[in-house]
C-alpha positions in Angstrom: 120.0 78.4 5.0 116.5 79.2 3.7 115.6 77.8 0.3 114.7 80.4 -2.3 113.0 77.9 -4.6 109.5 78.9 -3.5 110.1 82.7 -4.0 112.4 82.8 -7.0 110.6 82.5 -10.4 111.5 79.4 -12.3 112.6 79.8 -15.9 110.3 76.9 -16.9 107.3 79.1 -15.9 104.8 79.9 -18.6 105.6 83.6 -18.6 109.3 83.0 -19.0 110.7 84.9 -22.0 112.7 82.6 -24.4 115.9 83.8 -25.9 115.7 84.7 -29.6 117.9 82.9 -32.2 120.0 86.0 -32.6 120.5 86.2 -28.8 121.6 82.6 -28.7 124.0 83.1 -31.6 125.6 86.2 -30.0 125.8 84.6 -26.6 127.6 81.5 -28.0 130.0 83.7 -30.0 130.8 85.9 -27.0 131.0 83.1 -24.5 133.3 81.1 -26.7 135.5 84.1 -27.3 135.8 84.9 -23.6 136.8 81.3 -22.7 139.3 81.2 -25.6 140.9 84.4 -24.4 141.3 83.0 -20.9 142.8 79.8 -22.4 145.2 82.0 -24.4 146.3 83.7 -21.2 146.8 80.4 -19.4 148.8 79.0 -22.3 151.1 82.1 -22.5 151.7 81.9 -18.7 152.4 78.2 -18.8 149.3 77.3 -16.8 146.8 74.4 -17.1 143.1 74.7 -16.7 140.8 71.9 -15.7 137.9 70.2 -17.4 138.2 68.9 -21.0 140.4 71.9 -21.9 142.9 70.7 -19.2 143.1 67.3 -20.8 143.6 68.9 -24.2 146.4 71.0 -22.8 148.1 67.9 -21.5 147.9 66.2 -24.9 149.1 69.4 -26.6 152.2 69.7 -24.3 153.0 66.0 -24.5 152.4 65.3 -28.2 152.5 68.7 -29.9 149.0 68.2 -31.2 147.3 71.6 -31.7 145.1 72.5 -28.7 142.0 73.0 -30.8 142.3 69.6 -32.5 142.8 67.8 -29.2 139.9 69.7 -27.6 137.5 68.7 -30.5 138.5 65.1 -30.5 138.1 64.6 -26.7 134.6 66.0 -26.9 133.3 63.4 -29.5 132.3 60.7 -26.9 130.4 63.2 -24.8 128.1 64.3 -27.6 126.3 60.9 -27.2 125.5 61.8 -23.5 124.4 65.3 -24.6 122.0 63.9 -27.2 120.7 61.1 -24.9 120.2 63.2 -21.8 120.0 66.8 -22.9 118.5 66.8 -26.3 119.5 67.8 -29.8 119.1 71.6 -29.4 121.6 71.6 -26.5 124.0 69.3 -28.4 123.9 71.5 -31.6 124.6 74.6 -29.5 127.4 72.8 -27.7 129.0 71.5 -30.9 129.0 75.1 -32.2 130.6 76.4 -29.0 133.3 73.7 -29.1 134.1 74.4 -32.7 134.3 78.1 -32.1 136.6 77.6 -29.1 138.8 75.4 -31.2 138.9 78.1 -33.8 139.4 81.1 -31.5 142.1 79.4 -29.5 144.3 79.5 -32.6 143.3 83.0 -33.7 144.1 84.6 -30.3 147.7 83.6 -30.7 147.8 85.5 -34.0 146.3 88.7 -32.7 147.2 88.9 -29.0 150.8 88.7 -27.7 151.9 89.1 -24.1 155.6 89.8 -23.3 155.2 88.3 -19.8 152.4 87.2 -17.7 152.5 86.6 -13.9 151.0 83.1 -13.3 148.9 84.2 -10.3 147.5 87.2 -12.1 146.8 85.1 -15.1 145.1 82.5 -13.0 142.7 85.1 -11.5 141.9 87.1 -14.6 141.9 84.2 -17.0 139.8 82.1 -14.7 137.2 84.9 -14.2 137.0 85.4 -18.0 136.5 81.7 -18.6 133.9 81.6 -15.9 131.9 84.4 -17.4 132.2 82.8 -20.8 130.8 79.6 -19.4 127.9 81.4 -17.8 127.0 83.0 -21.1 126.9 79.6 -22.7 125.1 77.9 -19.9 122.3 80.5 -19.8 121.7 79.9 -23.5 121.6 76.2 -23.1 125.0 75.4 -24.4 128.3 74.2 -22.9 131.9 73.4 -24.0 131.3 69.7 -24.0 133.1 67.0 -22.1 133.0 67.4 -18.3 130.8 70.5 -18.6 128.0 68.3 -20.1 128.5 65.8 -17.3 128.4 68.6 -14.7 125.2 70.2 -16.1 123.5 66.9 -16.3 124.3 66.0 -12.7 123.2 69.4 -11.6 119.8 69.2 -13.3 119.3 65.5 -12.5 120.5 65.4 -8.9 120.7 69.1 -7.8 124.4 69.1 -7.2 125.8 72.5 -8.2 127.7 72.4 -11.5 130.5 74.6 -10.0 131.2 72.2 -7.1 131.4 69.1 -9.3 133.5 71.0 -11.9 135.9 72.2 -9.2 136.4 68.7 -7.8 137.1 67.2 -11.3 139.4 70.2 -12.1 141.5 69.6 -9.0 142.0 66.0 -10.0 143.2 67.0 -13.5 145.5 69.7 -12.1 147.1 67.4 -9.6 147.8 64.9 -12.4 149.7 67.7 -14.1 152.5 67.9 -11.5 155.0 66.4 -13.9 154.1 68.9 -16.7 154.3 72.4 -15.0 156.3 74.1 -12.4 155.1 74.7 -8.8 154.3 78.4 -9.4 152.4 77.5 -12.6 150.5 74.8 -10.7 149.5 77.2 -8.0 148.4 79.7 -10.6 146.4 76.9 -12.3 144.6 76.0 -9.1 143.9 79.7 -8.5 142.4 79.9 -12.0 140.3 76.8 -11.5 139.0 78.3 -8.2 138.2 81.7 -9.9 136.4 80.0 -12.8 134.3 77.7 -10.6 133.5 80.5 -8.2 131.9 82.5 -11.0 129.9 79.4 -12.1 128.9 78.5 -8.5 127.6 82.1 -7.8 125.8 82.5 -11.1 124.5 79.1 -12.1 122.5 77.6 -9.2 119.9 74.8 -9.8 117.3 76.7 -7.8 117.7 79.8 -10.0 118.3 78.5 -13.4 118.2 75.2 -15.3 120.5 74.3 -18.2 118.1 72.0 -20.0 
């Protein structure tokens, strides 16, 4: 396969147009909202997602702790890595996105109700929505913390695609969920993880765009 790094313009180039503050704010709001809606679909269908959200789901199912609270607490140790390796601007944006997701995940259940959701359909649609939400965040130098911070750092440091690393870690988390969900729900969860990471893999390549 021929590399495109010599022909594709790099976003660090001097003529690159920076996002405005308003564009960053809107992207973080929209990205967080899309991810939260996908999470709401997964929760209604009894599915589990990967990454930090998957761990938060497991804690929620096992202890009854609200998803948003668990998600926020899990992310605390990763802020150190974000500050150390990716800078304060990235960390502040990520903190805002994590806080918004924690808020929106509770609000969706108040405004959106599904009588029934097929686990496979929910996996595809919910996964695609979350993937597009992640792309909006990534391209405005933000993430949803946790494993996403690690995946972005590894991509920009070592050139390993964030989607591939994310998918590998997601599969480990999903396999650890065998005692929590049914087989159809597990299959739907794996489909969702694949859909999510397919979107990230196609749209967030290190030779096209850098997160830092």
